[in-house]
N, CA and C atoms of all chains as a GROMACS GRO file, in nm:
protein
  621
    1MET      N    1   9.305  13.924  13.106
    1MET     CA    2   9.394  14.014  13.181
    1MET      C    3   9.314  14.134  13.231
    2PHE      N    4   9.357  14.190  13.340
    2PHE     CA    5   9.290  14.309  13.391
    2PHE      C    6   9.390  14.393  13.469
    3LEU      N    7   9.350  14.517  13.495
    3LEU     CA    8   9.436  14.607  13.574
    3LEU      C    9   9.394  14.600  13.720
    4ALA      N   10   9.492  14.610  13.808
    4ALA     CA   11   9.464  14.604  13.952
    4ALA      C   12   9.561  14.695  14.026
    5ARG      N   13   9.524  14.730  14.146
    5ARG     CA   14   9.615  14.810  14.230
    5ARG      C   15   9.660  14.728  14.350
    6ILE      N   16   9.788  14.738  14.381
    6ILE     CA   17   9.844  14.666  14.495
    6ILE      C   18   9.806  14.739  14.623
    7GLU      N   19   9.738  14.666  14.711
    7GLU     CA   20   9.687  14.726  14.835
    7GLU      C   21   9.753  14.669  14.960
    8GLY      N   22   9.834  14.565  14.943
    8GLY     CA   23   9.896  14.508  15.063
    8GLY      C   24   9.981  14.387  15.031
    9THR      N   25  10.039  14.331  15.136
    9THR     CA   26  10.121  14.210  15.121
    9THR      C   27  10.067  14.102  15.214
   10LEU      N   28  10.116  13.981  15.192
   10LEU     CA   29  10.065  13.867  15.267
   10LEU      C   30  10.182  13.771  15.292
   11THR      N   31  10.190  13.721  15.416
   11THR     CA   32  10.290  13.616  15.443
   11THR      C   33  10.216  13.488  15.480
   12ALA      N   34  10.272  13.376  15.434
   12ALA     CA   35  10.212  13.245  15.460
   12ALA      C   36  10.324  13.145  15.481
   13THR      N   37  10.332  13.089  15.601
   13THR     CA   38  10.436  12.990  15.626
   13THR      C   39  10.393  12.851  15.580
   14VAL      N   40  10.263  12.824  15.586
   14VAL     CA   41  10.211  12.697  15.535
   14VAL      C   42  10.148  12.724  15.398
   15ARG      N   43  10.200  12.657  15.298
   15ARG     CA   44  10.151  12.679  15.162
   15ARG      C   45  10.174  12.553  15.080
   16HIS      N   46  10.104  12.543  14.968
   16HIS     CA   47  10.124  12.428  14.879
   16HIS      C   48  10.271  12.424  14.836
   17GLU      N   49  10.326  12.303  14.824
   17GLU     CA   50  10.470  12.288  14.801
   17GLU      C   51  10.518  12.360  14.675
   18THR      N   52  10.433  12.373  14.575
   18THR     CA   53  10.474  12.440  14.451
   18THR      C   54  10.482  12.591  14.465
   19LEU      N   55  10.431  12.644  14.577
   19LEU     CA   56  10.429  12.790  14.597
   19LEU      C   57  10.537  12.834  14.695
   20ARG      N   58  10.633  12.746  14.723
   20ARG     CA   59  10.732  12.771  14.829
   20ARG      C   60  10.809  12.901  14.808
   21ALA      N   61  10.848  12.930  14.684
   21ALA     CA   62  10.937  13.045  14.660
   21ALA      C   63  10.861  13.170  14.614
   22CYS      N   64  10.729  13.171  14.631
   22CYS     CA   65  10.650  13.279  14.572
   22CYS      C   66  10.632  13.398  14.665
   23ARG      N   67  10.621  13.516  14.604
   23ARG     CA   68  10.586  13.638  14.676
   23ARG      C   69  10.439  13.668  14.647
   24PHE      N   70  10.364  13.689  14.753
   24PHE     CA   71  10.221  13.713  14.739
   24PHE      C   72  10.187  13.859  14.770
   25LEU      N   73  10.102  13.917  14.688
   25LEU     CA   74  10.054  14.054  14.713
   25LEU      C   75   9.901  14.052  14.715
   26ILE      N   76   9.844  14.149  14.786
   26ILE     CA   77   9.699  14.165  14.787
   26ILE      C   78   9.664  14.279  14.692
   27ALA      N   79   9.580  14.248  14.594
   27ALA     CA   80   9.545  14.348  14.492
   27ALA      C   81   9.394  14.359  14.480
   28ARG      N   82   9.350  14.472  14.425
   28ARG     CA   83   9.207  14.484  14.393
   28ARG      C   84   9.193  14.531  14.249
   29ARG      N   85   9.097  14.473  14.183
   29ARG     CA   86   9.073  14.503  14.043
   29ARG      C   87   9.027  14.648  14.026
   30LEU      N   88   9.062  14.709  13.912
   30LEU     CA   89   9.020  14.845  13.880
   30LEU      C   90   8.913  14.843  13.772
   31ASP      N   91   8.812  14.927  13.788
   31ASP     CA   92   8.709  14.934  13.684
   31ASP      C   93   8.750  15.032  13.575
   32ALA      N   94   8.660  15.057  13.480
   32ALA     CA   95   8.695  15.139  13.363
   32ALA      C   96   8.728  15.282  13.400
   33GLY      N   97   8.682  15.327  13.518
   33GLY     CA   98   8.711  15.462  13.561
   33GLY      C   99   8.829  15.471  13.656
   34GLY      N  100   8.892  15.359  13.685
   34GLY     CA  101   9.008  15.358  13.774
   34GLY      C  102   8.973  15.339  13.920
   35ALA      N  103   8.845  15.308  13.948
   35ALA     CA  104   8.803  15.286  14.088
   35ALA      C  105   8.820  15.138  14.125
   36LEU      N  106   8.845  15.113  14.253
   36LEU     CA  107   8.862  14.975  14.300
   36LEU      C  108   8.728  14.904  14.300
   37GLU      N  109   8.731  14.776  14.262
   37GLU     CA  110   8.606  14.700  14.266
   37GLU      C  111   8.637  14.555  14.307
   38GLY      N  112   8.536  14.490  14.364
   38GLY     CA  113   8.546  14.348  14.396
   38GLY      C  114   8.625  14.319  14.522
   39GLU      N  115   8.637  14.189  14.549
   39GLU     CA  116   8.704  14.143  14.670
   39GLU      C  117   8.856  14.148  14.653
   40PRO      N  118   8.930  14.153  14.765
   40PRO     CA  119   9.076  14.152  14.756
   40PRO      C  120   9.122  14.019  14.693
   41LEU      N  121   9.223  14.027  14.609
   41LEU     CA  122   9.276  13.909  14.539
   41LEU      C  123   9.422  13.887  14.576
   42VAL      N  124   9.460  13.762  14.591
   42VAL     CA  125   9.601  13.729  14.615
   42VAL      C  126   9.665  13.700  14.480
   43VAL      N  127   9.768  13.778  14.445
   43VAL     CA  128   9.836  13.759  14.317
   43VAL      C  129   9.982  13.724  14.341
   44LEU      N  130  10.039  13.643  14.253
   44LEU     CA  131  10.180  13.608  14.260
   44LEU      C  132  10.261  13.713  14.184
   45ASP      N  133  10.370  13.756  14.243
   45ASP     CA  134  10.450  13.863  14.182
   45ASP      C  135  10.597  13.825  14.173
   46ARG      N  136  10.654  13.839  14.054
   46ARG     CA  137  10.798  13.816  14.035
   46ARG      C  138  10.869  13.944  13.994
   47LEU      N  139  10.790  14.054  13.977
   47LEU     CA  140  10.846  14.175  13.917
   47LEU      C  141  10.877  14.284  14.019
   48GLY      N  142  10.841  14.262  14.144
   48GLY     CA  143  10.870  14.363  14.246
   48GLY      C  144  10.769  14.476  14.249
   49ALA      N  145  10.642  14.446  14.230
   49ALA     CA  146  10.537  14.548  14.235
   49ALA      C  147  10.532  14.608  14.375
   50ARG      N  148  10.503  14.738  14.378
   50ARG     CA  149  10.501  14.809  14.507
   50ARG      C  150  10.361  14.844  14.550
   51HIS      N  151  10.347  14.873  14.680
   51HIS     CA  152  10.219  14.915  14.735
   51HIS      C  153  10.171  15.043  14.666
   52GLY      N  154  10.047  15.044  14.624
   52GLY     CA  155   9.991  15.162  14.556
   52GLY      C  156  10.011  15.158  14.405
   53GLY      N  157  10.092  15.066  14.356
   53GLY     CA  158  10.119  15.061  14.214
   53GLY      C  159  10.008  14.993  14.137
   54THR      N  160   9.995  15.029  14.009
   54THR     CA  161   9.899  14.963  13.922
   54THR      C  162   9.971  14.853  13.845
   55VAL      N  163   9.908  14.738  13.837
   55VAL     CA  164   9.973  14.623  13.771
   55VAL      C  165   9.878  14.560  13.670
   56LEU      N  166   9.936  14.490  13.573
   56LEU     CA  167   9.860  14.409  13.479
   56LEU      C  168   9.861  14.266  13.532
   57VAL      N  169   9.741  14.210  13.553
   57VAL     CA  170   9.728  14.076  13.611
   57VAL      C  171   9.673  13.979  13.507
   58SER      N  172   9.735  13.864  13.498
   58SER     CA  173   9.686  13.759  13.409
   58SER      C  174   9.608  13.655  13.488
   59THR      N  175   9.503  13.600  13.426
   59THR     CA  176   9.428  13.491  13.489
   59THR      C  177   9.464  13.357  13.425
   60ASP      N  178   9.577  13.354  13.354
   60ASP     CA  179   9.618  13.234  13.283
   60ASP      C  180   9.694  13.139  13.376
   61GLY      N  181   9.627  13.035  13.421
   61GLY     CA  182   9.692  12.939  13.510
   61GLY      C  183   9.803  12.861  13.442
   62ASP      N  184   9.796  12.848  13.307
   62ASP     CA  185   9.900  12.773  13.235
   62ASP      C  186  10.036  12.838  13.249
   63ALA      N  187  10.039  12.971  13.253
   63ALA     CA  188  10.167  13.042  13.269
   63ALA      C  189  10.232  13.001  13.400
   64LEU      N  190  10.151  12.989  13.507
   64LEU     CA  191  10.206  12.950  13.637
   64LEU      C  192  10.245  12.803  13.639
   65ARG      N  193  10.172  12.722  13.564
   65ARG     CA  194  10.208  12.579  13.558
   65ARG      C  195  10.345  12.561  13.495
   66ARG      N  196  10.375  12.641  13.394
   66ARG     CA  197  10.507  12.631  13.330
   66ARG      C  198  10.617  12.672  13.427
   67LEU      N  199  10.587  12.770  13.513
   67LEU     CA  200  10.688  12.820  13.606
   67LEU      C  201  10.702  12.735  13.732
   68HIS      N  202  10.590  12.688  13.784
   68HIS     CA  203  10.591  12.624  13.917
   68HIS      C  204  10.552  12.476  13.915
   69GLY      N  205  10.521  12.422  13.798
   69GLY     CA  206  10.485  12.280  13.789
   69GLY      C  207  10.336  12.261  13.768
   70ASP      N  208  10.302  12.141  13.720
   70ASP     CA  209  10.164  12.112  13.679
   70ASP      C  210  10.064  12.114  13.793
   71THR      N  211  10.112  12.094  13.916
   71THR     CA  212  10.016  12.082  14.026
   71THR      C  213   9.996  12.214  14.102
   72VAL      N  214  10.043  12.325  14.047
   72VAL     CA  215  10.034  12.452  14.122
   72VAL      C  216   9.888  12.499  14.132
   73PRO      N  217   9.839  12.523  14.255
   73PRO     CA  218   9.701  12.570  14.272
   73PRO      C  219   9.695  12.723  14.273
   74ALA      N  220   9.721  12.784  14.160
   74ALA     CA  221   9.717  12.930  14.152
   74ALA      C  222   9.688  12.971  14.008
   75ARG      N  223   9.635  13.091  13.993
   75ARG     CA  224   9.594  13.137  13.861
   75ARG      C  225   9.638  13.281  13.833
   76LEU      N  226   9.636  13.367  13.935
   76LEU     CA  227   9.659  13.509  13.910
   76LEU      C  228   9.806  13.544  13.928
   77SER      N  229   9.864  13.613  13.829
   77SER     CA  230  10.004  13.656  13.843
   77SER      C  231  10.023  13.793  13.778
   78VAL      N  232  10.121  13.867  13.831
   78VAL     CA  233  10.152  14.001  13.780
   78VAL      C  234  10.235  13.986  13.653
   79LEU      N  235  10.185  14.045  13.544
   79LEU     CA  236  10.256  14.039  13.415
   79LEU      C  237  10.337  14.164  13.389
   80GLY      N  238  10.298  14.276  13.452
   80GLY     CA  239  10.368  14.401  13.424
   80GLY      C  240  10.331  14.509  13.523
   81LEU      N  241  10.420  14.607  13.536
   81LEU     CA  242  10.396  14.723  13.622
   81LEU      C  243  10.356  14.839  13.532
   82VAL      N  244  10.241  14.898  13.560
   82VAL     CA  245  10.182  14.999  13.471
   82VAL      C  246  10.235  15.137  13.506
   83ASP      N  247  10.283  15.208  13.404
   83ASP     CA  248  10.326  15.346  13.424
   83ASP      C  249  10.212  15.443  13.402
   84GLN      N  250  10.134  15.418  13.301
   84GLN     CA  251  10.029  15.514  13.268
   84GLN      C  252   9.913  15.444  13.198
   85VAL      N  253   9.792  15.492  13.226
   85VAL     CA  254   9.673  15.441  13.158
   85VAL      C  255   9.609  15.557  13.084
   86ARG      N  256   9.593  15.543  12.955
   86ARG     CA  257   9.528  15.649  12.876
   86ARG      C  258   9.394  15.600  12.827
   87LEU      N  259   9.290  15.670  12.865
   87LEU     CA  260   9.155  15.634  12.821
   87LEU      C  261   9.104  15.743  12.729
   88GLU      N  262   9.061  15.705  12.607
   88GLU     CA  263   9.006  15.802  12.512
   88GLU      C  264   8.853  15.797  12.522
   89GLY      N  265   8.789  15.912  12.530
   89GLY     CA  266   8.644  15.917  12.530
   89GLY      C  267   8.584  15.873  12.663
   90PRO      N  268   8.451  15.872  12.670
   90PRO     CA  269   8.384  15.836  12.795
   90PRO      C  270   8.400  15.689  12.827
   91THR      N  271   8.408  15.656  12.954
   91THR     CA  272   8.415  15.516  12.997
   91THR      C  273   8.275  15.458  12.997
   92PRO      N  274   8.262  15.325  13.004
   92PRO     CA  275   8.127  15.265  13.015
   92PRO      C  276   8.049  15.321  13.133
   93ASP      N  277   8.119  15.353  13.242
   93ASP     CA  278   8.050  15.409  13.359
   93ASP      C  279   7.992  15.547  13.326
   94ASP      N  280   8.070  15.628  13.253
   94ASP     CA  281   8.022  15.761  13.216
   94ASP      C  282   7.898  15.751  13.128
   95ARG      N  283   7.904  15.658  13.032
   95ARG     CA  284   7.790  15.643  12.941
   95ARG      C  285   7.665  15.601  13.017
   96GLY      N  286   7.686  15.514  13.118
   96GLY     CA  287   7.573  15.469  13.199
   96GLY      C  288   7.511  15.585  13.275
   97ALA      N  289   7.596  15.676  13.327
   97ALA     CA  290   7.549  15.789  13.406
   97ALA      C  291   7.474  15.889  13.319
   98ALA      N  292   7.509  15.896  13.188
   98ALA     CA  293   7.449  15.996  13.100
   98ALA      C  294   7.310  15.954  13.053
   99ARG      N  295   7.278  15.823  13.068
   99ARG     CA  296   7.149  15.774  13.020
   99ARG      C  297   7.034  15.828  13.102
  100MET      N  298   9.325  13.401  14.327
  100MET     CA  299   9.309  13.346  14.462
  100MET      C  300   9.238  13.449  14.548
  101ARG      N  301   9.138  13.403  14.623
  101ARG     CA  302   9.070  13.493  14.717
  101ARG      C  303   9.110  13.456  14.859
  102LEU      N  304   9.078  13.542  14.953
  102LEU     CA  305   9.103  13.516  15.094
  102LEU      C  306   8.974  13.472  15.161
  103GLY      N  307   8.985  13.385  15.261
  103GLY     CA  308   8.866  13.340  15.331
  103GLY      C  309   8.899  13.300  15.474
  104ILE      N  310   8.797  13.300  15.559
  104ILE     CA  311   8.812  13.256  15.697
  104ILE      C  312   8.747  13.119  15.712
  105VAL      N  313   8.822  13.026  15.774
  105VAL     CA  314   8.769  12.891  15.794
  105VAL      C  315   8.665  12.895  15.906
  106ARG      N  316   8.543  12.853  15.873
  106ARG     CA  317   8.434  12.854  15.972
  106ARG      C  318   8.397  12.715  16.021
  107GLY      N  319   8.443  12.612  15.949
  107GLY     CA  320   8.409  12.476  15.989
  107GLY      C  321   8.450  12.379  15.881
  108CYS      N  322   8.397  12.258  15.888
  108CYS     CA  323   8.429  12.161  15.784
  108CYS      C  324   8.306  12.076  15.755
  109VAL      N  325   8.313  12.004  15.645
  109VAL     CA  326   8.204  11.918  15.601
  109VAL      C  327   8.255  11.774  15.602
  110VAL      N  328   8.177  11.682  15.656
  110VAL     CA  329   8.213  11.540  15.655
  110VAL      C  330   8.111  11.465  15.569
  111LEU      N  331   8.161  11.389  15.472
  111LEU     CA  332   8.071  11.314  15.384
  111LEU      C  333   8.065  11.168  15.428
  112SER      N  334   7.947  11.109  15.425
  112SER     CA  335   7.936  10.966  15.456
  112SER      C  336   7.970  10.883  15.333
  113THR      N  337   7.936  10.936  15.217
  113THR     CA  338   7.966  10.869  15.089
  113THR      C  339   8.017  10.975  14.993
  114SER      N  340   8.121  10.942  14.917
  114SER     CA  341   8.172  11.041  14.821
  114SER      C  342   8.227  10.970  14.698
  115VAL      N  343   8.254  11.048  14.594
  115VAL     CA  344   8.322  10.992  14.477
  115VAL      C  345   8.464  10.955  14.522
  116PRO      N  346   8.524  10.852  14.462
  116PRO     CA  347   8.656  10.804  14.508
  116PRO      C  348   8.763  10.912  14.508
  117SER      N  349   8.759  11.004  14.412
  117SER     CA  350   8.867  11.103  14.400
  117SER      C  351   8.869  11.204  14.515
  118LEU      N  352   8.762  11.209  14.594
  118LEU     CA  353   8.760  11.304  14.706
  118LEU      C  354   8.813  11.243  14.836
  119ARG      N  355   8.843  11.114  14.836
  119ARG     CA  356   8.891  11.050  14.958
  119ARG      C  357   9.028  11.106  14.995
  120GLY      N  358   9.045  11.139  15.124
  120GLY     CA  359   9.170  11.198  15.169
  120GLY      C  360   9.172  11.349  15.162
  121THR      N  361   9.065  11.408  15.110
  121THR     CA  362   9.055  11.554  15.101
  121THR      C  363   8.964  11.606  15.211
  122ARG      N  364   9.013  11.704  15.288
  122ARG     CA  365   8.924  11.771  15.384
  122ARG      C  366   8.840  11.872  15.309
  123LEU      N  367   8.723  11.895  15.358
  123LEU     CA  368   8.635  11.995  15.296
  123LEU      C  369   8.607  12.104  15.399
  124LEU      N  370   8.657  12.223  15.372
  124LEU     CA  371   8.642  12.335  15.465
  124LEU      C  372   8.520  12.418  15.429
  125LEU      N  373   8.453  12.470  15.531
  125LEU     CA  374   8.350  12.572  15.509
  125LEU      C  375   8.420  12.707  15.525
  126VAL      N  376   8.420  12.786  15.421
  126VAL     CA  377   8.500  12.908  15.418
  126VAL      C  378   8.413  13.029  15.386
  127GLU      N  379   8.433  13.135  15.465
  127GLU     CA  380   8.365  13.262  15.440
  127GLU      C  381   8.464  13.358  15.374
  128PRO      N  382   8.446  13.392  15.247
  128PRO     CA  383   8.540  13.482  15.179
  128PRO      C  384   8.551  13.616  15.249
  129VAL      N  385   8.669  13.677  15.238
  129VAL     CA  386   8.695  13.806  15.303
  129VAL      C  387   8.675  13.918  15.201
  130THR      N  388   8.587  14.011  15.234
  130THR     CA  389   8.566  14.128  15.150
  130THR      C  390   8.671  14.234  15.183
  131ALA      N  391   8.677  14.339  15.102
  131ALA     CA  392   8.772  14.448  15.127
  131ALA      C  393   8.744  14.512  15.263
  132GLU      N  394   8.614  14.526  15.296
  132GLU     CA  395   8.578  14.587  15.424
  132GLU      C  396   8.622  14.496  15.540
  133GLY      N  397   8.600  14.366  15.523
  133GLY     CA  398   8.640  14.271  15.627
  133GLY      C  399   8.790  14.270  15.648
  134LEU      N  400   8.866  14.279  15.540
  134LEU     CA  401   9.012  14.278  15.550
  134LEU      C  402   9.062  14.406  15.616
  135GLU      N  403   8.998  14.517  15.585
  135GLU     CA  404   9.036  14.646  15.642
  135GLU      C  405   9.009  14.650  15.792
  136ARG      N  406   8.896  14.589  15.833
  136ARG     CA  407   8.866  14.586  15.976
  136ARG      C  408   8.967  14.500  16.051
  137GLY      N  409   9.012  14.394  15.987
  137GLY     CA  410   9.115  14.308  16.047
  137GLY      C  411   9.070  14.238  16.174
  138ASP      N  412   8.940  14.214  16.187
  138ASP     CA  413   8.888  14.153  16.309
  138ASP      C  414   8.843  14.009  16.288
  139GLY      N  415   8.888  13.949  16.177
  139GLY     CA  416   8.852  13.810  16.152
  139GLY      C  417   8.714  13.791  16.092
  140SER      N  418   8.650  13.900  16.056
  140SER     CA  419   8.520  13.888  15.990
  140SER      C  420   8.542  13.871  15.841
  141GLY      N  421   8.454  13.798  15.776
  141GLY     CA  422   8.471  13.772  15.633
  141GLY      C  423   8.383  13.864  15.551
  142GLY      N  424   8.254  13.832  15.546
  142GLY     CA  425   8.159  13.917  15.476
  142GLY      C  426   8.112  13.861  15.343
  143GLY      N  427   8.181  13.758  15.292
  143GLY     CA  428   8.143  13.702  15.162
  143GLY      C  429   8.048  13.585  15.175
  144LYS      N  430   8.013  13.528  15.063
  144LYS     CA  431   7.917  13.416  15.058
  144LYS      C  432   7.990  13.284  15.080
  145MET      N  433   7.947  13.210  15.181
  145MET     CA  434   8.014  13.086  15.222
  145MET      C  435   8.026  12.985  15.107
  146LEU      N  436   8.139  12.916  15.104
  146LEU     CA  437   8.156  12.809  15.006
  146LEU      C  438   8.239  12.696  15.066
  147VAL      N  439   8.245  12.584  14.996
  147VAL     CA  440   8.321  12.468  15.042
  147VAL      C  441   8.452  12.462  14.963
  148VAL      N  442   8.563  12.445  15.036
  148VAL     CA  443   8.697  12.448  14.976
  148VAL      C  444   8.770  12.317  15.008
  149ALA      N  445   8.823  12.251  14.906
  149ALA     CA  446   8.902  12.129  14.926
  149ALA      C  447   9.036  12.166  14.989
  150ASP      N  448   9.089  12.077  15.076
  150ASP     CA  449   9.208  12.116  15.152
  150ASP      C  450   9.297  11.997  15.188
  151HIS      N  451   9.430  12.022  15.183
  151HIS     CA  452   9.528  11.927  15.233
  151HIS      C  453   9.622  11.991  15.336
  152LEU      N  454   9.600  12.118  15.373
  152LEU     CA  455   9.693  12.190  15.461
  152LEU      C  456   9.647  12.193  15.607
  153ALA      N  457   9.522  12.163  15.631
  153ALA     CA  458   9.466  12.155  15.767
  153ALA      C  459   9.473  12.286  15.847
  154PRO      N  460   9.415  12.394  15.799
  154PRO     CA  461   9.406  12.516  15.880
  154PRO      C  462   9.303  12.498  15.992
  155ALA      N  463   9.321  12.573  16.100
  155ALA     CA  464   9.228  12.566  16.213
  155ALA      C  465   9.109  12.658  16.188
  156GLU      N  466   9.003  12.634  16.264
  156GLU     CA  467   8.885  12.719  16.253
  156GLU      C  468   8.924  12.862  16.292
  157GLY      N  469   8.879  12.959  16.216
  157GLY     CA  470   8.911  13.098  16.242
  157GLY      C  471   9.034  13.149  16.169
  158GLN      N  472   9.114  13.058  16.114
  158GLN     CA  473   9.233  13.101  16.041
  158GLN      C  474   9.196  13.151  15.902
  159MET      N  475   9.281  13.243  15.851
  159MET     CA  476   9.260  13.294  15.716
  159MET      C  477   9.340  13.210  15.618
  160ILE      N  478   9.278  13.179  15.506
  160ILE     CA  479   9.345  13.102  15.401
  160ILE      C  480   9.337  13.175  15.268
  161GLY      N  481   9.420  13.134  15.172
  161GLY     CA  482   9.407  13.177  15.034
  161GLY      C  483   9.358  13.057  14.955
  162PHE      N  484   9.250  13.074  14.881
  162PHE     CA  485   9.198  12.961  14.804
  162PHE      C  486   9.183  12.998  14.658
  163VAL      N  487   9.218  12.901  14.572
  163VAL     CA  488   9.210  12.922  14.427
  163VAL      C  489   9.080  12.859  14.378
  164GLU      N  490   9.021  12.920  14.277
  164GLU     CA  491   8.894  12.870  14.223
  164GLU      C  492   8.908  12.840  14.074
  165GLY      N  493   8.818  12.756  14.026
  165GLY     CA  494   8.816  12.724  13.884
  165GLY      C  495   8.901  12.602  13.853
  166ARG      N  496   8.945  12.594  13.728
  166ARG     CA  497   9.016  12.476  13.680
  166ARG      C  498   9.143  12.450  13.761
  167GLU      N  499   9.212  12.557  13.802
  167GLU     CA  500   9.339  12.541  13.873
  167GLU      C  501   9.321  12.476  14.011
  168ALA      N  502   9.198  12.476  14.062
  168ALA     CA  503   9.174  12.415  14.193
  168ALA      C  504   9.200  12.264  14.189
  169ALA      N  505   9.188  12.202  14.072
  169ALA     CA  506   9.210  12.058  14.059
  169ALA      C  507   9.354  12.024  14.025
  170ASN      N  508   9.438  12.126  14.000
  170ASN     CA  509   9.578  12.099  13.963
  170ASN      C  510   9.650  12.008  14.061
  171PRO      N  511   9.634  12.028  14.195
  171PRO     CA  512   9.710  11.945  14.290
  171PRO      C  513   9.679  11.795  14.279
  172TYR      N  514   9.568  11.759  14.216
  172TYR     CA  515   9.532  11.618  14.204
  172TYR      C  516   9.598  11.552  14.083
  173GLY      N  517   9.674  11.631  14.007
  173GLY     CA  518   9.748  11.576  13.894
  173GLY      C  519   9.659  11.519  13.787
  174ARG      N  520   9.712  11.419  13.715
  174ARG     CA  521   9.638  11.363  13.601
  174ARG      C  522   9.514  11.287  13.645
  175ALA      N  523   9.517  11.233  13.767
  175ALA     CA  524   9.400  11.160  13.817
  175ALA      C  525   9.280  11.253  13.825
  176GLY      N  526   9.306  11.380  13.858
  176GLY     CA  527   9.200  11.479  13.863
  176GLY      C  528   9.106  11.461  13.981
  177ALA      N  529   9.026  11.560  14.005
  177ALA     CA  530   8.922  11.556  14.107
  177ALA      C  531   8.821  11.665  14.073
  178PRO      N  532   8.694  11.640  14.102
  178PRO     CA  533   8.591  11.737  14.064
  178PRO      C  534   8.579  11.850  14.166
  179VAL      N  535   8.690  11.917  14.195
  179VAL     CA  536   8.685  12.029  14.290
  179VAL      C  537   8.705  12.160  14.213
  180ASP      N  538   8.638  12.265  14.259
  180ASP     CA  539   8.654  12.396  14.194
  180ASP      C  540   8.699  12.504  14.292
  181ALA      N  541   8.739  12.462  14.413
  181ALA     CA  542   8.798  12.556  14.510
  181ALA      C  543   8.897  12.476  14.595
  182TYR      N  544   9.019  12.531  14.614
  182TYR     CA  545   9.125  12.455  14.681
  182TYR      C  546   9.208  12.549  14.768
  183CYS      N  547   9.237  12.505  14.890
  183CYS     CA  548   9.315  12.586  14.983
  183CYS      C  549   9.464  12.578  14.946
  184ALA      N  550   9.521  12.691  14.902
  184ALA     CA  551   9.660  12.692  14.853
  184ALA      C  552   9.759  12.737  14.961
  185LEU      N  553   9.712  12.814  15.059
  185LEU     CA  554   9.801  12.863  15.164
  185LEU      C  555   9.723  12.902  15.288
  186ILE      N  556   9.794  12.898  15.402
  186ILE     CA  557   9.738  12.948  15.529
  186ILE      C  558   9.807  13.080  15.559
  187VAL      N  559   9.728  13.184  15.577
  187VAL     CA  560   9.783  13.319  15.596
  187VAL      C  561   9.838  13.334  15.738
  188LYS      N  562   9.963  13.381  15.747
  188LYS     CA  563  10.020  13.411  15.878
  188LYS      C  564   9.992  13.555  15.915
  189ALA      N  565  10.010  13.644  15.821
  189ALA     CA  566   9.986  13.786  15.848
  189ALA      C  567   9.956  13.860  15.718
  190THR      N  568   9.878  13.965  15.729
  190THR     CA  569   9.855  14.052  15.613
  190THR      C  570   9.891  14.195  15.651
  191ASP      N  571   9.941  14.269  15.553
  191ASP     CA  572   9.965  14.412  15.570
  191ASP      C  573   9.880  14.480  15.464
  192TYR      N  574   9.757  14.515  15.502
  192TYR     CA  575   9.661  14.569  15.406
  192TYR      C  576   9.641  14.716  15.434
  193ARG      N  577   9.684  14.799  15.341
  193ARG     CA  578   9.672  14.944  15.358
  193ARG      C  579   9.611  15.003  15.231
  194PRO      N  580   9.477  15.003  15.225
  194PRO     CA  581   9.414  15.058  15.105
  194PRO      C  582   9.448  15.205  15.088
  195GLY      N  583   9.492  15.241  14.969
  195GLY     CA  584   9.532  15.379  14.943
  195GLY      C  585   9.419  15.459  14.884
  196THR      N  586   9.448  15.583  14.855
  196THR     CA  587   9.348  15.668  14.790
  196THR      C  588   9.408  15.722  14.662
  197GLY      N  589   9.326  15.723  14.556
  197GLY     CA  590   9.375  15.775  14.429
  197GLY      C  591   9.470  15.676  14.363
  198ASP      N  592   9.485  15.688  14.234
  198ASP     CA  593   9.573  15.598  14.162
  198ASP      C  594   9.666  15.680  14.076
  199ARG      N  595   9.795  15.664  14.103
  199ARG     CA  596   9.891  15.749  14.034
  199ARG      C  597   9.898  15.724  13.885
  200ALA      N  598   9.893  15.596  13.846
  200ALA     CA  599   9.900  15.565  13.703
  200ALA      C  600   9.780  15.625  13.631
  201TRP      N  601   9.663  15.621  13.700
  201TRP     CA  602   9.542  15.669  13.635
  201TRP      C  603   9.542  15.820  13.620
  202SER      N  604   9.609  15.891  13.709
  202SER     CA  605   9.611  16.037  13.699
  202SER      C  606   9.729  16.085  13.616
  203GLY      N  607   9.804  15.992  13.557
  203GLY     CA  608   9.908  16.034  13.464
  203GLY      C  609  10.049  16.022  13.515
  204GLU      N  610  10.066  16.001  13.647
  204GLU     CA  611  10.201  15.986  13.700
  204GLU      C  612  10.243  15.841  13.695
  205ALA      N  613  10.369  15.817  13.724
  205ALA     CA  614  10.418  15.680  13.722
  205ALA      C  615  10.349  15.599  13.829
  206GLY      N  616  10.313  15.476  13.795
  206GLY     CA  617  10.240  15.393  13.890
  206GLY      C  618  10.330  15.306  13.976
  207ARG      N  619  10.457  15.318  13.962
  207ARG     CA  620  10.548  15.232  14.038
  207ARG      C  621  10.596  15.300  14.164
   0.00000   0.00000   0.00000
């Protein structure tokens, strides 16, 4: 699981049959300091995540198989909407900068 | 799932039986900068993606990687690790600045 921020939405009229009823969002992963990192990711959302919101994303494809069937070609889904992130002490990035 | 632009396709003269009937797309993944520009540029490292949806060259797709890429083949399975799950019609990508949850406010 990892934290990500919702940066956009996506519409797709042609999609795998198991993804017919899904809502897709574009998210980017957050690093230990809260900065965006990596390529944009398409995540499935059932919770109503909003643009700019921080979400908890699962990479467990089995969860989606239970919901959408065994042949679903997807892995990333929103597990929760984050209200607050509390970090105690320096982040790995801070420690790297201090070396 | 990542986003990518279809740049072409691969045709095999001989293949393992489980790949028969599968198109193989040449896909350039879309980076955050490429998506923000919105000009059809990708920016990522090209890869081959298995496909049954038949997107056209230049179209944007969403492709899944890893074990889930073989899910559509069911119990018979197939040795694919990237699969085209959707053809993108439109994106609304508006990268924001700052993160409310991280600064202590509600993130919703």
